[in-house]
VEXTOR-435951 format. One record per residue (C-alpha): z negated, x negated, y negated. Coordinates in pm, whole numbers, padded with zeros to 5 digits, always signed. Last residue first. Layout:
% residues N
ZXY;...
//
This chain:
% residues 666
+03198-05864-05166;+02870-05915-04962;+02768-05555-04990;+03098-05425-04885;+03106-05645-04549;+02755-05547-04484;+02861-05168-04514;+03170-05206-04280;+02942-05373-04024;+02692-05109-04048;+02973-04841-04006;+03108-05022-03695;+02755-05030-03518;+02741-04663-03596;+03071-04573-03441;+02975-04785-03133;+02673-04609-03083;+02803-04284-03102;+03082-04388-02842;+02810-04510-02614;+02616-04190-02635;+02927-04015-02553;+02986-04211-02260;+02634-04178-02130;+02659-03793-02165;+02977-03801-01979;+02819-03986-01700;+02515-03747-01691;+02740-03458-01682;+02950-03606-01379;+02614-03699-01207;+02464-03351-01251;+02797-03195-01131;+02795-03408-00826;+02436-03295-00745;+02513-02929-00811;+02833-02948-00574;+02617-03095-00316;+02376-02819-00313;+02662-02559-00313;+02828-02747-00018;+02522-02734+00199;+02627-02430+00385;+02961-02585+00418;+02822-02853+00642;+02627-03156+00561;+02700-03462+00768;+02455-03462+01059;+02729-03451+01323;+02898-03748+01185;+02585-03954+01207;+02326-04039+00936;+02148-04357+01014;+01835-04324+01227;+01489-04382+01078;+01268-04553+01339;+01034-04327+01550;+00658-04420+01526;+00579-04175+01251;+00744-03902+01444;+00533-03977+01742;+00215-03969+01555;+00300-03626+01397;+00375-03468+01741;+00047-03621+01867;-00128-03466+01581;+00031-03149+01635;-00065-03141+01993;-00420-03225+01929;-00458-02956+01655;-00331-02695+01894;-00545-02822+02174;-00877-02819+01964;-00778-02477+01792;-00749-02300+02136;-01027-02454+02331;-01313-02384+02112;-01224-02026+02035;-01138-01954+02394;-01490-02084+02492;-01642-01854+02257;-01445-01557+02355;-01518-01602+02737;-01893-01654+02642;-01897-01308+02467;-01690-01143+02734;-01934-01240+03025;-01898-00974+03286;-01625-01120+03463;-01596-01489+03511;-01741-01765+03278;-01430-01964+03352;-01136-01720+03273;-01165-01778+02886;-01130-02162+02936;-00791-02084+03139;-00646-01850+02889;-00743-02092+02605;-00563-02391+02778;-00253-02178+02823;-00266-02034+02459;-00292-02397+02320;+00006-02522+02501;+00203-02228+02365;+00077-02258+02019;+00156-02627+02001;+00491-02575+02108;+00546-02291+01860;+00418-02528+01582;+00662-02790+01680;+00922-02552+01692;+00834-02434+01327;+00834-02784+01192;+01169-02852+01354;+01310-02532+01177;+01177-02611+00827;+01332-02950+00781;+01657-02903+00921;+01650-02561+00744;+01613-02700+00408;+01545-02416+00174;+01824-02372-00089;+01647-02093-00294;+01821-01785-00381;+02142-01653-00219;+02251-01925+00053;+01908-02036+00168;+01733-01710+00129;+02014-01554+00349;+01939-01773+00660;+01581-01729+00653;+01606-01360+00600;+01815-01316+00900;+01596-01502+01128;+01284-01303+00983;+01464-00955+01048;+01565-01044+01392;+01190-01139+01471;+01089-00824+01310;+01300-00630+01565;+01205-00810+01866;+00826-00781+01808;+00847-00409+01740;+01044-00364+02044;+00779-00546+02251;+00507-00346+02107;+00697-00012+02213;+00760-00148+02564;+00377-00239+02593;+00307+00128+02497;+00514+00292+02776;+00728+00061+03001;+00919+00354+03157;+01256+00158+03164;+01460+00433+03057;+01285+00653+02809;+01012+00429+02694;+01155+00055+02689;+01525+00198+02605;+01392+00418+02322;+01185+00137+02193;+01492-00111+02223;+01697+00121+02007;+01428+00195+01753;+01311-00167+01711;+01676-00306+01682;+01751-00050+01442;+01441-00151+01244;+01545-00526+01236;+01889-00439+01120;+01741-00231+00834;+01515-00518+00758;+01797-00739+00700;+01992-00502+00479;+01673-00424+00274;+01611-00779+00250;+01999-00830+00127;+01998-00564-00132;+01924-00781-00441;+01917-00622-00767;+01987-00795-01101;+01760-00898-01395;+01756-01270-01314;+01384-01314-01302;+01330-00991-01127;+01600-01077-00866;+01436-01423-00808;+01105-01269-00746;+01264-01034-00504;+01404-01299-00285;+01132-01552-00340;+00879-01283-00206;+01090-01175+00097;+01037-01523+00280;+00681-01502+00314;+00634-01156+00422;+00906-01193+00664;+00804-01520+00801;+00446-01367+00870;+00590-01069+01057;+00817-01300+01268;+00533-01516+01363;+00310-01237+01466;+00586-01086+01689;+00452-01222+02025;+00114-01108+01939;+00217-00749+01976;+00249-00803+02354;-00080-00931+02400;-00226-00642+02192;-00049-00377+02419;-00216-00550+02730;-00544-00542+02540;-00532-00199+02438;-00464-00041+02785;-00746-00278+02948;-00981-00167+02693;-00893+00206+02709;-00957+00207+03089;-01283+00031+03033;-01416+00303+02804;-01397+00382+02434;-01623+00707+02372;-01939+00505+02317;-01887+00137+02388;-01592-00086+02466;-01457-00167+02107;-01513-00519+01963;-01649-00715+02271;-01424-00543+02535;-01129-00580+02294;-01181-00957+02231;-01236-01016+02621;-00914-00852+02703;-00723-01043+02448;-00849-01395+02503;-00543-01606+02568;-00298-01382+02357;-00536-01339+02066;-00625-01718+02040;-00263-01819+02065;-00176-01567+01801;-00449-01696+01575;-00305-02053+01595;+00038-01933+01539;-00062-01736+01235;-00250-02043+01073;+00048-02265+01135;+00333-02038+01036;+00154-01979+00706;+00109-02347+00645;+00483-02423+00722;+00644-02138+00561;+00430-02192+00242;+00522-02565+00234;+00893-02471+00249;+00854-02201-00018;+00671-02447-00273;+00940-02703-00213;+01212-02481-00276;+01045-02315-00579;+01019-02658-00751;+01365-02733-00674;+01500-02388-00803;+01361-02471-01146;+01545-02193-01327;+01247-02098-01543;+01217-01762-01411;+01252-01914-01043;+00974-02156-01118;+00732-01890-01261;+00795-01639-00969;+00724-01914-00727;+00399-02009-00894;+00300-01620-00934;+00348-01589-00560;+00130-01879-00469;-00191-01706-00401;-00017-01405-00227;+00172-01654-00016;-00119-01856+00108;-00334-01523+00166;-00041-01407+00407;-00182-01659+00676;-00520-01464+00683;-00356-01127+00705;-00124-01271+00986;-00426-01389+01186;-00578-01035+01156;-00254-00863+01269;-00355-00859+01645;-00681-00683+01576;-00502-00395+01378;-00194-00372+01622;-00416-00332+01926;-00634-00073+01783;-00319+00119+01661;-00122+00091+01965;-00405+00188+02194;-00471+00508+01938;-00104+00608+01986;-00122+00592+02347;-00458+00802+02363;-00265+01120+02466;-00013+01070+02741;+00362+00990+02605;+00579+01196+02335;+00361+01088+02068;+00414+00728+02132;+00774+00746+02043;+00711+00897+01694;+00400+00680+01662;+00626+00361+01695;+00910+00469+01508;+00674+00553+01227;+00500+00216+01240;+00847+00032+01230;+00897+00259+00916;+00651+00037+00730;+00932-00220+00718;+01206+00031+00601;+00973+00176+00322;+00914-00172+00193;+01272-00265+00199;+01373+00047+00024;+01082+00003-00242;+01202-00344-00306;+01576-00267-00338;+01493+00035-00578;+01299-00159-00798;+01579-00401-00939;+01824-00114-00997;+01567+00102-01133;+01536-00119-01415;+01233-00349-01501;+00900-00304-01635;+01032-00059-01914;+01048-00010-02300;+01276+00223-02422;+01435+00161-02754;+01484+00472-03000;+01767+00370-03239;+01676+00305-03581;+01737+00557-03865;+01853+00390-04192;+01758+00436-04547;+01532+00152-04562;+01567-00068-04253;+01364+00056-03974;+01227+00412-04005;+01022+00516-03690;+00849+00188-03652;+00807-00019-03369;+00495-00215-03250;+00586-00475-02987;+00274-00699-03070;+00507-01014-03024;+00726-00919-03308;+00653-00612-03535;+00976-00420-03460;+01128-00257-03750;+01457-00194-03585;+01675-00370-03837;+01403-00648-03874;+01382-00700-03513;+01753-00722-03495;+01744-00996-03732;+01474-01178-03567;+01667-01163-03236;+01593-00938-02986;+01500-00908-02612;+01472-00567-02464;+01191-00530-02206;+01330-00474-01856;+01233-00813-01736;+01028-01010-01995;+01230-01260-02160;+01169-01644-02041;+01011-01877-02301;+01217-02136-02496;+01044-02039-02833;+01374-01903-02948;+01414-01668-02650;+01052-01550-02689;+01086-01484-03065;+00920-01734-03284;+00586-01718-03429;+00488-01769-03787;+00147-01887-03850;-00057-01652-04068;-00374-01766-03928;-00533-01433-03852;-00243-01182-03815;-00027-01425-03645;+00317-01361-03723;+00594-01171-03547;+00956-01193-03649;+01040-00897-03892;+01214-01115-04142;+01223-00944-04470;+01393-00659-04652;+01060-00533-04796;+01134-00204-04607;+01181-00376-04282;+00861-00580-04294;+00649-00277-04395;+00832-00094-04106;+00739-00367-03881;+00359-00320-03981;+00356+00024-03862;+00356+00308-04160;+00538+00577-03945;+00502+00612-03583;+00843+00666-03387;+00784+00406-03116;+00418+00301-03063;+00115+00311-03278;-00028+00623-03140;+00174+00954-03141;-00103+01206-03132;-00281+01104-03457;+00001+00934-03613;-00076+00575-03667;-00128+00384-03991;-00111+00042-03844;-00447-00167-03869;-00461-00397-04165;-00330-00747-04221;-00065-00786-03960;+00117-01103-04086;+00307-01236-04375;+00116-01545-04425;+00413-01741-04580;+00571-01445-04737;+00862-01265-04575;+01212-01257-04742;+01448-01076-04982;+01277-01245-05297;+01051-01537-05211;+00684-01415-05144;+00393-01503-05368;+00085-01595-05179;-00175-01320-05135;-00138-01320-04757;-00182-01682-04738;-00525-01645-04877;-00624-01441-04569;-00681-01068-04560;-00875-00864-04316;-00893-00502-04206;-01101-00513-03875;-00933-00356-03553;-01215-00293-03311;-01052-00223-02949;-01153+00131-02816;-00954+00056-02489;-00836+00414-02474;-00775+00476-02844;-00621+00118-02864;-00384+00168-02586;-00073+00259-02808;-00079-00095-02976;-00266-00324-03203;-00391-00649-03046;-00624-00840-03287;-00895-00837-03031;-00699-01066-02786;-00820-01064-02450;-00890-00684-02433;-00606-00643-02167;-00782-00896-01941;-01125-00729-01974;-00963-00393-01891;-00822-00537-01566;-01167-00662-01465;-01326-00326-01524;-01063-00136-01333;-01048-00355-01013;-01363-00194-00840;-01297+00162-00958;-00948+00148-00838;-01044+00035-00468;-01318+00283-00472;-01085+00580-00529;-00873+00462-00229;-01215+00461-00022;-01301+00807-00091;-00962+00943+00029;-00995+00733+00339;-01333+00852+00389;-01204+01217+00402;-00991+01125+00669;-01255+00967+00871;-01471+01288+00821;-01196+01492+00948;-01248+01314+01285;-01543+01520+01348;-01654+01747+01044;-01989+01802+01149;-02103+01511+01352;-01894+01266+01171;-01992+01374+00827;-02247+01090+00719;-02126+00806+00944;-01749+00887+00896;-01807+00934+00529;-01994+00567+00509;-01750+00382+00734;-01438+00532+00555;-01573+00444+00201;-01686+00080+00320;-01327+00030+00437;-01190+00087+00103;-01449-00123-00073;-01376-00421+00149;-01032-00358+00125;-01048-00377-00258;-01215-00736-00236;-00895-00955-00277;-00763-00768-00568;-01101-00843-00734;-01101-01214-00635;-00747-01309-00728;-00730-01349-01100;-00436-01581-01165;-00353-01355-01467;-00028-01228-01259;-00281-01159-00987;-00482-00943-01207;-00188-00725-01332;-00042-00682-00979;-00391-00580-00863;-00430-00316-01119;-00080-00175-01029;-00181-00157-00662;-00495+00012-00744;-00313+00266-00939;-00067+00329-00663;-00327+00324-00394;-00527+00593-00580;-00217+00831-00644;-00055+00805-00297;-00401+00783-00147;-00460+01148-00226;-00233+01244+00071;-00514+01152+00303;-00704+01489+00286;-00388+01690+00339;-00288+01459+00620;-00633+01511+00794;-00581+01890+00780;-00219+01863+00917;-00312+01622+01194;-00587+01880+01305;-00318+02163+01325;-00086+01917+01512;-00315+01922+01824;-00124+01756+02147;+00137+01564+01921;+00492+01571+02073;+00655+01627+01757;+00500+01317+01578;+00652+01228+01240;+00840+01519+01203;+00584+01785+01300;+00336+01622+01089;+00595+01632+00780;+00636+01992+00824;+00295+02075+00817;+00173+01843+00524;+00432+01948+00300;+00184+02063+00028;-00031+01765+00049;+00278+01541+00032;+00381+01713-00287;+00070+01669-00449;+00042+01302-00386;+00411+01256-00533;+00328+01462-00849;+00021+01234-00905;+00218+00913-00844;+00491+01005-01077;+00242+01086-01358;+00053+00760-01307;+00377+00572-01311;+00470+00711-01627;+00141+00636-01798;+00144+00279-01662;+00488+00161-01767;+00519+00149-02141;+00162+00051-02215;+00136-00196-01950;+00461-00379-02078;+00343-00375-02429;-00001-00502-02314;+00163-00782-02116;+00387-00869-02423;+00061-00895-02644;-00070-01167-02417;+00192-01400-02486;+00569-01438-02415;+00507-01634-02085;+00252-01383-01991;+00531-01116-01994;+00723-01347-01735;+00403-01339-01524;+00350-00947-01564;+00714-00890-01426;+00701-01148-01148;+00364-00963-01023;+00499-00639-01104;+00804-00612-00862;+00684-00811-00564;+00343-00681-00598;+00454-00298-00633;+00695-00333-00353;+00511-00537-00095;+00106-00516-00103;-00019-00253-00317;+00215+00054-00355;+00472+00025-00071;+00277-00125+00193;-00055+00053+00096;+00114+00370+00046;+00290+00337+00401;-00043+00270+00550;-00196+00544+00333;+00021+00798+00450;+00068+00699+00835;-00306+00768+00848;-00215+01134+00917;-00068+01049+01232;-00373+00813+01304;-00596+01115+01274;-00396+01328+01526;-00412+01031+01772;-00786+01022+01725;-00795+01370+01810;-00574+01340+02121;-00775+01055+02271;-00902+00717+02205;-01265+00742+02151;-01418+00935+01858;-01759+00810+01765;-01745+00454+01921;-01372+00405+01861;-01402+00524+01493;-01683+00292+01440;-01521-00009+01585;-01225+00063+01391;-01424+00066+01066;-01607-00266+01163;-01281-00417+01245;-01159-00314+00882;-01488-00462+00738;-01403-00793+00912;-01044-00797+00774;-01190-00706+00422;-01443-00985+00450;-01171-01220+00548;-00986-01140+00231;-01309-01189+00043;-01386-01525+00193;-01017-01650+00136;-01052-01531-00230;-01383-01714-00272;
//
């Protein structure tokens, strides 16, 4: 169902682009709207797909390991601050729309129109941020359907307002639709997120007034049992709602909390279940990983601070006569979030480079680049579904220190995602003119625009594998950083190198070679491919020991299959002749996957027939494998030491038994 909803979002995106092309064509007005559309594109990457997901999905996954109450505490500590920051950011962008447009596209034909559209689309900073937060919460709970459906709602808002107001507002109607679509993304996910937060009705926290959770006052027989002096009773749980301040909620600084009652009695403030009176161990003692950015304390420390264990309720008094320090609860430190945000911004900056270079060319070039990129990236969107679903698995494996399970999952993700995107790229390259003619050539979008867009799309397709590998490889990087509570700047550095290559190659292609829009697309493909190579090499040495000897041959086989499938699809699409784009697309859709699958089957059969070769000197692991071999040697040494220790203990026990038997006989 997740795949169907994701595909539905892509189909709705195509319908949106078809409508914009039919109503407004590919000219200077469309270019102005696309410059304003840069804000929601950057916001989508930063706040929904990459930065927000890569930080919050691992954070919520780790919080779930400590119980649902940890998730609520995490949400209560982070969401209000995030909401305020997003609102301020949206207002600042709307106020600075004029200089922003002149910086992004200095050669634009109608900058005033772009400024108006930018002020409308700036609200997506707020709505996309909230939508991304809710998506991360739901994905961590393994609820993938609502986040997968948000782009259906988003595109529906754009289509509805473009149809309703297009005659009177022109291209500004599409910008207003972007703002409405962002709001629909939030409203779609909100009921599901609230249901997850209401999962445990005995939760008592600062979100109670908003969620309206009933908190009955109950006592159990264990609560009335006598307590040993200086300690907590057998059923010492939360037996009544905390007495909260009217304005302060039940969070930090509120008097009368359950943790304060524990501390005043001098007992252990470790959490207990309020219903059954079962004592619960702290996360560290129970073998659960701590929540990133949330202070992990022992039972004694919780008693000193008056913390009510799993519920995360802190009192303002702590021990009797002592003022506890104010503990701030955050999702993760700025040091962990900053590399993710910088990476996402640098990746989205490729689009900024393209539009900056395209604004100096003839009107319509930015539109050609946009339409070509949107269609060409459909295979990448489908392939990234695999990584979206498996991200919590990788995050949990890295949090538990199980790098072997994480390695196996990452290697499988790389192979499967590459297979999906390369098969789609082969079809895009083979049938590009026919696809664009079927999708867009109507209304204001003519044959010249079709030819220009198809040429750009074929070049874009060359970088689809790089885009998919980058999206797959960066997830374990940031998941490992979140689990280890330390930042990783390598992905940002790799993306910076790719962006530099994109900018330099684009300037050469446009200013010196005169290649125009296809040259910009080629620079994009070169830059993202370099980033993918650097990330693949860096992941092995820093996070997960991915086997390059296993991954690279698989990728090579997939590239070979895609090349042969492209040739066959190109030939099949040309059989119907001009004037039959639908037939050409159908023949290409049959030929490309058939040849792709046949080549892979032939390669697999050949590998099964080949005998296993003994390891030669050239295949001896190099220094890149030293850390893996060292770990294996250390494991064998530790096992040997443990075996020797067990033997010694057994010998001592046997000697003691012999002595006891001798004394008994005497």
